[in-house]
C-alpha positions in Angstrom: 47.1 -161.6 -74.3 47.5 -163.4 -77.9 44.4 -164.0 -79.5 44.0 -167.9 -81.0 45.2 -166.8 -84.3 48.3 -165.3 -83.7 48.8 -169.0 -80.9 48.7 -171.1 -84.4 50.6 -168.9 -86.3 52.9 -168.6 -83.6 53.0 -172.7 -83.4 53.4 -172.7 -86.9 56.8 -170.3 -87.0 57.6 -172.4 -84.2 57.8 -175.6 -86.6 59.0 -174.4 -89.5 61.6 -172.7 -87.5 61.2 -168.8 -89.0 60.1 -165.9 -87.3 56.8 -165.3 -86.3 56.6 -161.9 -87.9 57.3 -163.7 -91.0 53.7 -165.4 -91.0 52.2 -162.4 -89.6 53.2 -160.7 -93.5 51.9 -163.4 -95.4 48.8 -163.0 -93.5 48.4 -160.2 -94.1 49.7 -159.8 -98.0 47.3 -163.0 -98.4 43.9 -160.7 -97.3 45.1 -157.8 -99.5 45.2 -160.4 -102.6 42.0 -161.1 -102.0 40.4 -158.4 -101.3 41.5 -156.8 -104.3 40.1 -159.6 -106.3 36.9 -159.5 -104.3 36.6 -155.3 -105.1 37.7 -155.5 -108.3 39.8 -152.8 -107.7 43.6 -151.3 -108.3 43.3 -149.3 -105.2 46.7 -148.7 -103.2 45.8 -151.8 -100.2 47.0 -152.5 -96.4 45.9 -155.5 -94.3 46.7 -155.1 -90.3 46.1 -158.1 -88.1 45.4 -157.0 -84.4 47.5 -159.0 -82.5 45.5 -159.0 -79.4 41.8 -159.5 -80.9 42.7 -161.7 -84.0 40.7 -159.5 -85.9 42.1 -158.4 -89.7 41.0 -154.9 -91.4 41.5 -153.9 -95.0 42.2 -150.4 -95.6 42.8 -148.2 -98.6 45.5 -146.3 -98.4 45.7 -143.0 -100.3 48.0 -140.2 -100.1 47.3 -136.3 -99.5 48.2 -133.7 -101.8 47.5 -130.2 -100.9 44.8 -129.6 -103.8 42.9 -131.5 -106.9 45.2 -129.8 -109.3 47.9 -132.5 -108.2 46.7 -135.0 -108.6 47.4 -137.4 -111.2 46.1 -140.6 -110.5 42.4 -140.7 -108.1 43.0 -144.4 -106.9 46.2 -143.8 -105.1 45.7 -140.1 -104.4 43.3 -137.3 -102.6 43.3 -133.9 -102.0 43.8 -132.4 -98.6 40.4 -130.3 -98.6 38.9 -134.3 -99.3 41.0 -136.0 -96.8 39.8 -133.6 -94.3 36.5 -134.4 -94.8 36.7 -137.9 -93.9 39.4 -137.3 -91.0 40.4 -134.6 -89.0 44.1 -135.3 -88.5 44.8 -135.5 -92.5 48.0 -133.7 -93.5 49.5 -133.2 -96.8 52.3 -135.4 -97.4 50.4 -137.9 -94.8 47.9 -141.1 -95.7 44.7 -141.8 -95.8 43.4 -144.7 -94.5 39.6 -146.0 -95.1 38.9 -149.4 -93.8 36.8 -151.9 -96.7 34.4 -154.4 -95.4 36.1 -158.4 -95.4 33.1 -159.9 -94.3 31.8 -161.0 -97.5 35.0 -162.1 -99.4 34.2 -165.6 -99.8 35.3 -169.2 -100.6 37.7 -168.1 -103.7 39.1 -165.4 -102.2 39.7 -167.6 -98.8 41.4 -169.8 -100.8 43.6 -168.0 -102.9 44.4 -165.9 -99.2 45.3 -169.6 -98.3 47.6 -170.2 -101.2 49.8 -166.9 -100.7 50.1 -167.9 -96.7 51.7 -171.3 -98.0 53.7 -169.6 -100.5 55.2 -167.1 -98.5 55.5 -169.4 -95.8 57.7 -171.7 -97.8 59.9 -169.3 -99.3 61.2 -168.0 -95.7 61.4 -171.2 -95.0 63.7 -172.0 -98.1 65.4 -168.6 -96.9 65.4 -170.3 -93.6 67.5 -173.8 -94.8 69.5 -171.9 -96.7 71.3 -169.6 -94.2 71.1 -172.4 -91.3 73.1 -175.1 -93.7 75.2 -173.3 -96.6 78.2 -172.3 -94.1 77.6 -176.5 -93.5 78.9 -177.5 -96.4 81.4 -180.9 -95.9 80.0 -180.8 -92.3 78.8 -184.7 -91.2 75.9 -185.0 -89.8 73.1 -187.7 -87.9 70.0 -187.8 -90.1 67.1 -190.1 -90.0 65.7 -191.7 -93.3 62.2 -190.4 -93.9 61.1 -191.5 -97.1 62.5 -193.2 -99.7 61.1 -191.7 -103.1 62.3 -193.9 -106.2 66.0 -194.0 -106.3 66.7 -191.2 -103.9 66.4 -191.5 -99.9 65.1 -188.1 -97.9 66.6 -187.6 -94.9 65.2 -185.7 -91.9 67.7 -183.6 -90.6 65.7 -182.3 -87.7 65.2 -178.3 -89.3 65.5 -179.4 -92.9 64.3 -182.8 -95.3 67.9 -183.1 -97.4 68.2 -185.5 -100.1 70.3 -188.2 -101.4 70.2 -189.0 -105.0 71.5 -192.5 -106.6 75.2 -191.4 -107.2 75.8 -190.0 -103.5 75.1 -193.7 -102.5 77.3 -196.3 -102.0 76.7 -199.4 -103.7 76.9 -201.8 -100.9 74.2 -199.8 -98.8 70.6 -199.8 -98.1 69.0 -198.3 -95.5 65.5 -199.0 -94.1 62.6 -195.9 -92.5 63.5 -194.5 -89.3 67.1 -195.5 -89.7 69.3 -193.1 -88.3 73.0 -192.9 -90.5 75.8 -190.3 -90.5 75.6 -188.5 -93.6 77.9 -186.1 -95.2 76.3 -182.2 -96.2 77.8 -181.7 -100.3 75.9 -178.5 -100.9 73.1 -176.2 -100.4 70.7 -174.9 -103.2 67.4 -172.5 -103.2 65.2 -175.3 -105.1 61.6 -173.8 -106.2 60.0 -176.9 -105.0 61.9 -176.0 -101.1 64.9 -176.0 -99.7 67.2 -178.5 -101.2 69.8 -179.8 -98.9 72.1 -182.9 -100.5 73.5 -185.2 -98.8 76.3 -188.2 -99.2 77.6 -191.4 -98.3 80.3 -191.7 -100.9 81.9 -188.4 -100.4 85.9 -188.5 -98.7 84.8 -186.6 -95.8 82.8 -189.2 -94.5 85.9 -191.8 -94.4 87.7 -188.3 -92.8 84.9 -187.9 -89.9 84.6 -191.6 -89.0 88.9 -192.0 -88.2 88.6 -188.8 -86.9 86.1 -190.5 -84.3 87.7 -194.2 -84.2 91.1 -192.8 -83.7 92.3 -190.1 -81.0 95.3 -189.3 -82.3 94.0 -188.3 -85.6 91.8 -186.0 -83.6 94.5 -184.6 -81.6 96.4 -184.2 -84.3 99.4 -186.2 -83.9 98.7 -188.4 -86.7 97.6 -186.1 -89.6 95.7 -187.2 -92.8 97.0 -186.1 -96.1 95.2 -187.5 -98.9 92.2 -189.9 -99.5 91.2 -191.6 -102.6 87.6 -193.2 -102.5 85.6 -195.3 -104.6 82.7 -195.9 -102.4 81.7 -199.4 -101.9 84.6 -200.5 -103.0 87.6 -199.5 -101.7 89.5 -196.4 -100.1 93.2 -195.4 -99.9 93.7 -193.0 -97.1 97.3 -191.7 -96.7 98.5 -190.6 -93.2 101.8 -189.0 -91.7 102.7 -188.8 -87.7 103.9 -185.8 -86.3 105.6 -187.9 -83.1 108.6 -189.7 -84.1 107.5 -192.1 -81.4 104.0 -192.9 -82.9 103.2 -195.4 -86.2 100.5 -193.4 -87.8 99.7 -197.1 -89.9 99.9 -198.7 -86.2 97.2 -196.1 -84.5 94.8 -196.1 -87.4 94.7 -200.0 -87.5 94.5 -200.1 -83.9 95.1 -203.3 -81.8 94.3 -206.3 -83.9 92.6 -204.5 -86.3 90.0 -203.0 -83.7 89.6 -199.3 -85.3 89.8 -199.6 -88.7 87.2 -202.4 -88.8 84.9 -200.5 -86.9 85.2 -197.8 -89.7 84.5 -200.8 -91.9 81.2 -201.8 -90.4 80.0 -198.2 -90.5 81.4 -198.2 -94.6 79.1 -201.8 -95.0 82.2 -203.4 -95.7 84.2 -201.3 -97.7 88.0 -202.2 -97.9 90.5 -199.6 -96.9 94.1 -200.0 -98.1 96.3 -197.5 -95.0 99.1 -195.8 -96.5 102.3 -194.3 -94.7 102.6 -190.6 -96.4 105.8 -189.8 -98.0 107.2 -186.4 -99.3 109.1 -188.5 -102.3 106.8 -189.2 -104.7 108.9 -192.0 -105.9 108.1 -193.7 -102.3 104.6 -192.6 -102.0 104.2 -194.3 -105.3 105.2 -197.3 -104.1 103.4 -197.3 -101.0 100.2 -196.5 -102.6 100.5 -199.3 -104.9 100.1 -202.1 -102.3 99.3 -204.8 -102.2 101.3 -205.0 -104.8 105.1 -205.2 -104.9 106.8 -202.3 -107.3 110.5 -203.1 -108.5 111.1 -199.5 -109.7 109.8 -195.9 -110.4 110.9 -193.0 -112.5 109.7 -189.9 -113.1 108.8 -189.3 -116.4 107.9 -185.5 -116.2 108.0 -183.9 -113.0 106.3 -180.8 -114.2 103.5 -182.7 -115.3 103.7 -185.1 -112.7 104.2 -188.1 -114.8 105.5 -191.5 -113.3 106.4 -194.7 -114.9 106.0 -198.1 -112.4 107.9 -201.3 -112.9 106.3 -204.4 -111.7 107.2 -208.2 -112.2 105.2 -210.2 -114.6 103.3 -211.6 -111.8 102.5 -208.9 -110.1 101.0 -206.7 -113.1 97.0 -207.6 -112.7 97.9 -207.0 -108.9 99.3 -203.6 -109.4 96.6 -202.4 -111.9 93.7 -204.1 -109.6 90.0 -205.1 -110.5 89.1 -203.1 -113.8 91.7 -200.4 -112.4 90.6 -199.6 -109.6 94.2 -199.8 -107.6 96.4 -197.8 -110.0 93.7 -195.6 -110.7 93.0 -194.7 -107.2 96.8 -194.3 -105.9 97.0 -192.0 -109.3 94.6 -190.3 -107.2 95.7 -190.4 -104.4 99.6 -188.8 -105.7 98.5 -186.5 -107.9 100.4 -187.8 -110.5 99.9 -189.5 -113.9 101.0 -193.3 -113.1 101.9 -195.4 -116.3 102.4 -199.4 -114.7 104.5 -201.7 -116.9 105.6 -205.1 -116.5 109.0 -206.3 -116.9 108.5 -207.8 -120.0 106.6 -204.9 -121.7 109.5 -202.6 -120.8 111.8 -204.8 -122.5 110.0 -205.6 -125.6 109.7 -201.3 -125.4 113.4 -201.1 -124.9 113.5 -203.5 -127.8 111.5 -202.0 -130.6 113.5 -198.5 -129.5 116.6 -200.2 -130.4 115.4 -201.6 -133.8 114.0 -198.4 -134.4 117.7 -197.0 -134.4 119.2 -199.8 -136.1 116.4 -199.5 -139.0 117.4 -196.1 -139.3 121.1 -197.0 -140.3 120.1 -199.3 -142.4 122.1 -199.9 -145.6 120.8 -199.8 -149.1 121.0 -202.8 -151.4 122.9 -201.0 -153.8 125.9 -201.8 -152.0 126.0 -204.5 -153.2 124.8 -203.8 -156.5 128.0 -204.7 -158.3 128.4 -208.0 -156.5 124.8 -209.1 -157.3 124.0 -208.1 -160.7 120.8 -206.0 -161.9 118.8 -208.9 -162.3 119.4 -210.4 -159.0 118.7 -206.9 -157.0 115.3 -206.7 -158.9 114.4 -209.5 -157.8 115.0 -209.0 -153.9 113.8 -205.4 -154.3 110.6 -206.9 -155.3 110.2 -209.5 -152.9 110.3 -206.2 -150.0 114.0 -206.7 -149.1 115.6 -203.3 -149.4 118.6 -203.3 -146.8 122.0 -205.5 -146.8 121.0 -206.0 -143.1 117.8 -207.6 -144.1 119.2 -209.6 -146.4 121.8 -211.0 -144.0 119.2 -211.9 -141.6 117.5 -214.0 -143.8 118.4 -218.0 -143.8 118.9 -219.2 -147.1 115.8 -221.7 -147.0 113.5 -217.9 -146.9 116.4 -216.7 -150.0 115.1 -219.8 -152.3 112.0 -219.6 -151.5 111.9 -215.3 -153.6 111.1 -216.4 -157.2 113.8 -216.3 -159.5 116.5 -217.2 -156.3 118.3 -220.9 -156.4 120.7 -221.8 -154.7 123.9 -220.7 -156.7 122.2 -217.3 -156.3 122.0 -218.0 -152.8 125.8 -218.7 -152.3 126.6 -215.5 -154.2 124.7 -213.3 -151.8 125.9 -214.5 -149.3 129.9 -213.7 -150.2 128.5 -210.5 -152.2 127.1 -209.7 -147.7 130.2 -211.1 -146.2 132.6 -209.1 -148.4 130.6 -206.1 -147.6 130.8 -206.7 -143.9 134.1 -207.4 -144.2 135.0 -203.9 -145.8 133.2 -202.2 -143.3 135.1 -203.9 -140.7 138.2 -203.0 -141.9 137.0 -199.4 -142.4 136.2 -199.2 -139.0 139.4 -200.4 -137.6 141.3 -197.6 -139.9 139.0 -195.0 -138.1 139.8 -196.0 -135.1 143.5 -196.1 -135.7 144.0 -199.6 -134.9 146.4 -200.8 -137.8 147.7 -204.9 -137.6 150.5 -205.7 -136.2 154.1 -204.9 -138.1 156.0 -208.0 -139.8 159.4 -207.9 -140.0 160.2 -209.0 -143.6 164.1 -210.6 -144.3 166.0 -207.8 -146.5 169.0 -208.4 -148.0 172.5 -207.5 -147.1 174.0 -204.2 -148.4 177.7 -203.4 -147.8 178.9 -199.8 -147.2 181.6 -198.0 -148.2 184.5 -199.3 -146.5 183.0 -202.6 -146.6 181.1 -203.4 -143.5 177.4 -204.2 -143.5 174.7 -201.7 -143.0 172.0 -203.9 -142.3 173.5 -206.7 -140.3 171.4 -210.4 -139.9 170.7 -210.4 -136.4 172.2 -212.3 -134.0 170.8 -215.7 -132.8 171.7 -215.3 -128.4 171.7 -218.5 -127.0 171.7 -217.9 -122.7 172.4 -221.3 -120.6 173.0 -221.3 -116.8 176.6 -221.4 -115.6 177.5 -221.2 -119.6 179.5 -219.3 -121.5 177.9 -217.3 -124.3 178.8 -217.8 -127.7 177.8 -215.7 -130.9 178.0 -216.3 -134.8 177.2 -214.6 -137.2 177.3 -216.7 -140.9 176.3 -214.0 -142.9 180.3 -212.3 -142.3 181.8 -215.8 -142.9 184.6 -215.6 -139.7 186.4 -218.7 -138.9 185.3 -220.4 -135.3 187.5 -220.1 -132.7 189.6 -223.4 -132.2 189.4 -225.3 -129.9 191.4 -224.7 -126.9 191.3 -220.6 -128.1 189.8 -217.9 -125.8 186.2 -216.6 -127.5 187.2 -212.7 -128.6 190.9 -213.4 -129.1 190.5 -213.4 -133.3 189.3 -209.9 -132.8 192.1 -208.9 -131.3 194.3 -206.4 -133.8 197.1 -208.0 -135.4 199.7 -205.4 -134.2 199.1 -206.3 -130.7 200.7 -209.8 -131.0 
């Protein structure tokens, strides 16, 4: 039958979840430390706990050597001859145990033993908790609020305590001592003060677990959660995809009249949740992720660096960005892409700036009209910051007259010079493009050939009326007009034939 001391050790082991042999070893080590301190010796000591009687004995341990000449340290070594005087069972290479009395160890030695026992138990407990929970990171467990230490909550996990620091808490939540809540194990570390299990209510895994619990389609993998972006206590965006064409992924998560998602929102103390249908196409996915804002268009700036540009209507810009940039920030986390969001007006101004920069690069120097303006006028314009013909052409007469030394006559002179420059520029462009003005037929003097015939007869006017004969006249050759009753063309007949 086990002793009362061993029964206490066994109960302590069960409470702490550690092996009873570890506690027994801790007790024996504590007796060794107390005995060494009491006797002030450097001998090798060993303590033994009798589990049946509960008696604890301490022994000095010496190694048995063949002769006195082999001994280097008398405190831990003894010759065979001396060992046989104490024990008939002594053999070379064995150990000689000599019992030491622990009856008078005293209060200080007992207190030291107690500290050693507690230290050993804590180390064993730390190892046990670490081995228990380090493989359960990101797992959701039920815990009870044990106490509150400043901004941190201490939870009872059953076999260990867990801490939830402020940064792992949701802004909307507060708990009372004894309340049961679901938490996510985020990490497990070996701390000096005890096993360190850190839990969280702000982790994405909590939302994923809640959806698995509330939505049977997610539990049986008919609907798959592809991505989650969360800012605890404010808003969560979750992208889901259906593996069955007959199952609506978003509808399954929302539930009839929103019952499923409302249950999750209550668990998260009113945190807003956006459920989005997942798309492989980044452009379509971005349009969905920026809901409730309506997107005008999405373009990929750089597919390698995953950079998108999103254009929205001016009235939708604030909604797309969200409070303190939350909506677009969560959308970027959900997609894994960088998102630049702009309004239609901002995009238009950007395009105008690009066009203006292109125009500015092709600005014409005032030197091109210096001959018409003259050096004094040119100097006054340059002093006023006008360096190109284009900028001079954009100025109104009132703006020009505001320049010191520029009067109405000079303004007129500038206007003429600028108009002449652009006229020359336009003519040069027409010539460069091959567009020549229409040819104008100039009148020419008649020239006679050597035979007396016209080489460049004047053009013949032809008049044609419906149902009438055609009459031709050539006033240049002086021929007679056919007489009345004479057929046209008879005057052209050969006289020899008459």
